[in-house]
Backbone bond lengths (Angstrom), bond angles and torsions (degrees), N, CA, C in turn:
res aa  C-N    CA-C-N  psi(-1)  N-CA   C-N-CA  omega(-1)  CA-C   N-CA-C  phi
1 M - - - 1.445 - - 1.527 108.95 -
2 T 1.299 116.21 131.72 1.461 121.14 173.25 1.515 107.50 -107.91
3 A 1.310 115.65 118.77 1.462 121.06 -179.05 1.518 108.91 -123.63
4 T 1.299 115.57 147.75 1.455 120.05 176.85 1.522 109.72 -79.51
5 A 1.325 115.26 164.68 1.463 119.85 177.01 1.531 110.48 -59.77
6 A 1.331 116.89 -38.28 1.469 120.34 179.69 1.527 111.29 -65.41
7 E 1.317 117.64 -40.39 1.469 120.81 178.51 1.522 110.95 -66.54
8 I 1.327 115.59 -42.33 1.464 119.78 178.87 1.521 109.97 -64.64
9 Q 1.317 116.24 -43.79 1.466 120.66 179.41 1.519 110.99 -60.14
10 A 1.308 117.28 -45.51 1.468 120.88 179.79 1.529 110.49 -61.95
11 W 1.328 116.81 -40.66 1.459 120.90 179.81 1.522 110.54 -64.96
12 I 1.341 116.82 -45.07 1.464 120.39 -179.74 1.530 110.33 -65.18
13 V 1.315 117.82 -42.11 1.465 120.83 177.47 1.522 110.11 -57.72
14 D 1.318 116.87 -45.07 1.462 120.77 179.31 1.525 110.95 -61.83
15 R 1.321 116.35 -42.65 1.473 120.80 -178.86 1.521 110.80 -67.44
16 V 1.346 116.81 -43.46 1.468 120.20 177.68 1.526 109.79 -61.90
17 S 1.310 116.98 -40.78 1.456 121.46 177.74 1.524 110.78 -59.38
18 T 1.312 116.17 -43.38 1.463 121.08 179.05 1.527 111.22 -65.10
19 L 1.333 116.76 -44.35 1.465 120.91 -177.28 1.523 112.58 -68.68
20 T 1.328 117.25 -33.17 1.461 121.15 -173.51 1.522 114.32 -105.84
21 E 1.334 116.12 -12.62 1.463 122.42 -175.25 1.528 112.18 64.69
22 I 1.335 116.20 21.96 1.464 121.95 172.23 1.523 105.93 -87.77
23 P 1.324 118.88 131.71 1.467 119.57 177.66 1.537 110.38 -56.02
24 A 1.306 116.63 139.04 1.463 121.66 -175.67 1.524 112.23 -53.38
25 E 1.322 116.85 -37.59 1.464 119.39 -178.27 1.530 112.45 -70.30
26 E 1.323 117.59 -11.45 1.466 121.75 178.20 1.527 112.69 -100.25
27 V 1.326 117.87 -3.78 1.460 121.03 178.47 1.528 107.77 -77.22
28 D 1.322 116.26 120.27 1.464 122.53 -178.09 1.531 109.31 -87.58
29 V 1.323 116.35 111.36 1.465 120.62 -176.15 1.522 112.28 -72.00
30 R 1.331 117.78 -13.36 1.468 121.50 -179.59 1.531 112.91 -99.22
31 A 1.318 116.63 -3.52 1.463 121.21 178.47 1.530 109.08 -93.43
32 P 1.329 117.21 148.68 1.469 118.98 175.52 1.534 110.16 -56.25
33 L 1.308 115.48 142.56 1.468 120.08 -178.99 1.524 112.17 -55.92
34 T 1.309 117.10 -33.28 1.464 119.70 -178.96 1.528 111.95 -65.52
35 R 1.315 118.65 -21.82 1.475 121.32 178.28 1.526 111.72 -69.94
36 H 1.321 116.79 -15.41 1.460 120.30 179.38 1.525 111.94 -87.78
37 G 1.333 115.75 4.31 1.458 119.73 177.63 1.515 114.26 89.98
38 L 1.332 117.00 14.03 1.463 119.72 178.94 1.521 109.20 -81.73
39 D 1.322 116.65 125.60 1.456 120.40 175.41 1.528 109.14 -89.25
40 S 1.312 117.39 -177.96 1.466 120.61 -175.74 1.530 111.95 -62.82
41 V 1.300 117.92 -35.62 1.468 121.46 178.85 1.533 110.17 -65.60
42 A 1.327 116.15 -44.44 1.470 120.49 179.08 1.519 111.13 -66.17
43 L 1.335 117.76 -36.44 1.469 120.65 178.26 1.527 111.23 -66.02
44 V 1.317 116.94 -39.24 1.469 120.38 176.75 1.523 109.84 -65.51
45 A 1.322 117.15 -42.26 1.468 120.81 178.01 1.522 110.62 -61.74
46 L 1.330 116.58 -42.46 1.456 120.95 178.44 1.524 110.62 -62.34
47 A 1.327 117.39 -46.01 1.465 121.27 179.63 1.525 110.90 -61.27
48 T 1.311 117.42 -41.82 1.461 122.11 178.42 1.522 111.00 -63.21
49 D 1.319 116.00 -43.13 1.463 120.42 178.88 1.528 111.45 -64.19
50 V 1.336 116.91 -40.88 1.472 120.88 178.47 1.525 110.04 -63.54
51 E 1.332 116.42 -43.71 1.470 120.17 178.30 1.522 111.37 -58.24
52 K 1.308 116.25 -46.49 1.470 120.29 -179.82 1.518 111.22 -63.92
53 W 1.322 116.69 -44.54 1.466 121.14 -177.63 1.524 111.40 -64.16
54 L 1.331 116.68 -43.57 1.466 120.39 -177.40 1.528 113.09 -85.82
55 G 1.329 116.80 -18.38 1.457 119.29 -173.24 1.517 110.62 68.96
56 Y 1.306 116.14 34.08 1.462 123.69 -176.42 1.516 108.83 -125.97
57 R 1.319 116.98 132.85 1.470 121.44 -178.79 1.520 109.93 -103.46
58 F 1.336 117.05 124.42 1.458 121.02 176.83 1.521 110.17 -67.30
59 R 1.319 116.31 136.85 1.464 120.97 174.20 1.525 110.10 -86.60
60 E 1.330 114.89 -37.02 1.457 122.52 177.73 1.523 107.33 -136.73
61 N 1.300 117.05 173.62 1.457 120.72 178.22 1.533 108.88 -73.44
62 P 1.326 118.34 108.97 1.463 120.27 -177.67 1.523 113.20 -71.13
63 L 1.327 117.78 -15.45 1.456 120.05 -178.38 1.523 112.44 -72.64
64 D 1.330 117.11 -18.25 1.460 119.36 176.93 1.532 110.55 -63.12
65 E 1.316 116.81 -42.80 1.461 121.33 -178.48 1.525 113.31 -100.18
66 H 1.316 117.38 -16.69 1.472 122.59 -176.99 1.528 108.77 -131.98
67 P 1.344 117.46 72.19 1.465 120.64 -171.56 1.526 116.02 -78.30
68 T 1.330 117.73 -9.19 1.465 119.32 -179.77 1.530 110.03 -105.73
69 I 1.306 116.32 160.62 1.468 120.57 177.83 1.522 109.83 -62.27
70 E 1.318 116.60 -41.77 1.464 120.70 -179.17 1.535 111.05 -61.45
71 A 1.321 117.14 -49.89 1.470 121.12 -179.34 1.529 111.16 -65.73
72 L 1.316 116.91 -42.48 1.462 121.09 179.89 1.521 111.03 -62.72
73 S 1.320 116.93 -41.79 1.472 121.45 -179.88 1.518 111.35 -62.93
74 Q 1.318 116.57 -43.51 1.466 120.30 179.03 1.519 111.10 -65.37
75 F 1.316 116.63 -42.92 1.462 121.35 177.75 1.527 111.06 -60.98
76 L 1.323 116.57 -48.15 1.467 120.35 -177.94 1.524 112.15 -64.66
77 A 1.324 117.25 -39.99 1.465 120.15 178.72 1.521 110.26 -61.11
78 A 1.321 116.79 -42.64 1.471 120.50 179.10 1.524 111.03 -66.59
79 E 1.321 117.14 -42.36 1.474 121.43 -179.57 1.528 111.80 -64.87
80 V 1.311 116.71 -45.51 1.467 120.70 -178.82 1.522 109.68 -66.23
81 A 1.321 117.73 -41.36 1.466 120.90 178.28 1.521 110.53 -62.80
82 R 1.320 116.77 -40.61 1.476 120.59 179.95 1.529 111.20 -64.99
83 E 1.323 116.80 -40.41 1.454 120.59 -178.87 1.532 113.45 -71.12
84 T 1.313 117.21 -25.68 1.466 119.55 -178.00 1.525 112.94 -88.12
85 R 1.324 116.67 -3.11 1.474 120.10 177.82 1.491 111.67 -77.60
């Protein structure tokens, strides 16, 4: 699957909203994911869900270098596009 950064961001926002019960319009894409109340278990679940949705396997934890939804979405879009070439 090739998804744009905007599509990935929207998907992650929706998933974070579901996991935290924060309305999607209140999820701050520029804030670290941990600020939304996600604990380590929820972050692993989110990463697993993203992998399944994109069909992309993380080599390392991308949240170390891309802790916000915005940064993570841009990183994932570039990675998925590179792998599908």
